[in-house]
C-alpha positions as CSV (number, residue, x, y, z in Angstrom):
1,M,186.1,190.1,-10.6
2,A,182.4,190.8,-11.5
3,E,179.8,190.1,-8.9
4,P,177.0,188.0,-10.5
5,F,173.4,188.7,-9.6
6,E,170.7,186.1,-10.1
7,V,167.9,187.5,-12.3
8,T,165.0,187.7,-10.0
9,E,162.3,190.2,-9.1
10,R,164.3,191.5,-6.1
11,D,165.8,194.9,-6.2
12,T,169.5,194.6,-6.8
13,T,170.1,198.4,-6.6
14,P,171.5,198.2,-3.0
15,D,174.0,195.5,-4.1
16,V,175.1,197.7,-7.1
17,I,175.5,200.7,-4.8
18,D,177.7,198.6,-2.5
19,C,179.7,197.4,-5.5
20,V,180.2,200.9,-6.8
21,L,181.2,202.2,-3.3
22,R,183.8,199.5,-2.9
23,R,185.3,200.3,-6.3
24,L,185.4,204.0,-5.5
25,E,187.7,203.2,-2.6
26,K,190.6,202.6,-5.0
27,G,190.5,206.4,-5.6
28,D,191.2,206.3,-9.3
29,V,187.7,207.0,-10.5
30,R,185.9,210.3,-9.9
31,H,182.7,210.2,-12.0
32,V,179.7,207.9,-11.6
33,V,177.1,207.9,-14.4
34,V,173.7,206.4,-13.4
35,A,170.8,205.7,-15.7
36,T,167.5,206.7,-14.1
37,S,164.2,206.9,-15.8
38,S,161.9,208.1,-13.0
39,G,164.7,209.5,-10.8
40,V,164.4,206.9,-8.1
41,T,167.7,205.1,-8.9
42,G,169.5,208.4,-9.3
43,F,168.2,209.7,-6.0
44,R,169.3,206.4,-4.2
45,F,172.8,206.8,-5.6
46,S,172.8,210.5,-4.7
47,E,172.1,209.6,-1.1
48,A,174.7,206.7,-1.1
49,L,177.5,208.8,-2.7
50,A,177.0,211.9,-0.4
51,G,180.3,212.6,1.1
52,E,182.2,210.5,-1.4
53,D,184.9,212.0,-3.5
54,A,183.0,211.3,-6.8
55,E,180.8,213.3,-9.0
56,L,177.4,211.8,-9.8
57,I,175.7,212.3,-13.2
58,C,172.3,211.0,-13.9
59,V,171.0,210.2,-17.4
60,S,167.3,209.8,-18.1
61,H,165.0,209.0,-21.1
62,H,164.4,211.8,-23.6
63,S,161.0,213.5,-23.7
64,G,158.5,211.4,-25.6
65,F,160.4,208.1,-25.0
66,R,157.3,206.3,-23.6
67,S,154.5,208.7,-24.6
68,A,154.3,211.9,-26.6
69,D,156.1,214.9,-25.2
70,L,156.1,213.5,-21.6
71,L,159.1,212.9,-19.4
72,D,159.4,209.8,-17.2
73,L,161.4,211.8,-14.6
74,D,159.3,212.3,-11.5
75,P,159.3,216.0,-10.6
76,E,159.9,215.2,-6.9
77,Y,163.0,213.2,-7.6
78,A,164.2,215.7,-10.2
79,S,163.9,218.4,-7.5
80,E,165.8,216.3,-5.0
81,L,168.6,215.7,-7.5
82,R,168.7,219.5,-8.3
83,E,168.9,220.3,-4.6
84,A,171.8,217.8,-4.3
85,K,173.5,219.6,-7.3
86,V,173.4,216.3,-9.4
87,P,173.3,217.0,-13.1
88,V,170.4,215.2,-14.9
89,L,170.9,214.7,-18.6
90,I,167.8,214.3,-20.7
91,A,168.8,213.6,-24.3
92,T,168.3,211.4,-27.3
93,H,169.6,207.8,-26.8
94,S,172.9,207.4,-28.5
95,L,172.2,203.7,-29.4
96,S,168.8,204.3,-31.0
97,G,167.8,207.9,-31.9
98,V,166.8,208.5,-35.5
99,G,167.9,204.9,-36.4
100,R,165.0,203.5,-34.4
101,A,162.6,205.8,-36.2
102,I,163.9,204.5,-39.6
103,S,163.6,200.8,-38.6
104,T,160.2,201.4,-37.1
105,K,158.9,203.2,-40.2
106,F,160.6,201.2,-42.9
107,G,161.6,197.9,-41.3
108,G,165.0,196.4,-41.1
109,V,167.7,197.2,-38.7
110,T,170.3,200.0,-38.5
111,P,174.0,199.5,-37.7
112,V,173.5,201.4,-34.4
113,E,170.7,199.0,-33.5
114,M,173.1,196.0,-34.2
115,I,175.6,197.5,-31.8
116,A,172.9,197.8,-29.1
117,H,171.7,194.3,-29.6
118,T,175.3,193.0,-29.5
119,L,175.8,194.8,-26.2
120,R,172.6,193.2,-24.9
121,L,174.3,189.8,-25.1
122,F,176.0,190.9,-21.9
123,G,172.6,192.1,-20.5
124,Q,170.4,195.1,-21.0
125,G,172.3,196.9,-18.2
126,M,175.6,196.7,-20.2
127,K,173.9,198.3,-23.2
128,V,172.6,201.0,-21.0
129,C,176.1,201.6,-19.4
130,V,177.7,202.1,-22.8
131,E,174.9,204.3,-24.0
132,I,174.8,206.6,-21.0
133,A,178.6,207.0,-21.2
134,V,178.4,208.2,-24.8
135,M,175.4,210.5,-24.0
136,A,177.2,212.0,-20.9
137,A,180.4,212.5,-22.9
138,D,178.6,214.2,-25.8
139,A,177.0,216.5,-23.3
140,G,180.4,217.4,-21.8
141,L,179.5,216.1,-18.4
142,I,182.3,213.5,-18.1
143,P,185.9,213.3,-19.4
144,T,186.9,211.0,-22.2
145,D,190.5,210.8,-21.1
146,R,189.8,209.1,-17.7
147,D,187.8,206.0,-16.6
148,V,184.3,206.4,-15.1
149,I,181.8,204.1,-13.5
150,C,178.6,203.6,-15.3
151,V,175.5,202.0,-13.8
152,G,172.5,200.6,-15.8
153,G,169.7,198.2,-15.4
154,T,167.0,196.1,-16.8
155,G,163.6,197.7,-16.4
156,T,163.6,199.2,-12.9
157,G,166.6,199.9,-10.7
158,A,170.2,199.0,-11.3
159,D,171.7,195.6,-11.9
160,T,175.0,196.4,-13.8
161,A,178.0,198.5,-13.1
162,V,181.1,198.8,-15.2
163,V,184.3,200.9,-15.3
164,L,184.9,202.2,-18.8
165,R,186.7,204.8,-20.7
166,P,184.0,206.9,-22.4
167,A,184.0,208.2,-26.0
168,H,181.9,210.6,-27.9
169,A,179.4,209.3,-30.5
170,N,181.7,210.3,-33.4
171,T,184.5,208.2,-31.8
172,F,182.3,205.5,-30.4
173,F,184.8,202.7,-31.1
174,D,187.4,204.3,-28.9
175,L,185.2,203.5,-25.9
176,R,186.7,200.7,-23.7
177,V,185.0,198.6,-21.1
178,R,187.7,198.1,-18.5
179,E,186.0,196.2,-15.7
180,I,182.6,194.6,-15.2
181,L,181.9,195.3,-11.5
182,C,178.6,193.5,-11.4
183,K,175.9,192.2,-13.7
184,P,173.0,189.7,-13.8
185,V,174.0,186.0,-14.2
186,A,171.5,185.2,-16.9
187,C,170.1,187.9,-19.1
C-alpha cells in the first residue's frame, strides 16, 4: 500500500528513506536508484543505507541541464559519495534528450515527451523514477532481470519511491512498475 504525502513545503526525504528501509526488509530487492541533482539527497540515502544489504546508485542531471556546461552536482557531495563508493551516473535524460531540443527548436511534442507527461499524471517523482531506472540500466549499473527500488522527487529532495523492473531505452515498454511505495497525494 502506497504511503501518501501531502504536497507541502516540508522535506519528505526522511519519510521516503523510512519507506525504502522498510521495503528493503523483505530482502528481495538489492538495488536502490536515487535521483540527486546537487548530491544532497544521494548523500542522505548513502548515510541511511550504510550497513544495509543493498547497493545504492545515484543519478544526476547531465552537464548543461540548467546552464551551459555546468553540473548541478555539488563537488563536496560528489566527493562524499565517491568515498562511500556510491556510483553517480551523469547522463542524458532518457525521457527528454534530443527530443527536447527538437520540440524547443521547432515546436510540437515528441513521443518521448508524451510518455514523460503521461507519467507526470502520477507526479513528477514517478516520471523521475522511471527515467532514472532506464538511465541506470542503459549504463549497466542495475540489472533488468530483477526488481529495484527507484526514488525521485519534485524539485528538491525525494517524495516518491517505487519498486520496478527496469528496462533499457530500446526495450522501454518492458519496464514494469510493481509497487508504489510512497508518493505525493496531489501532484
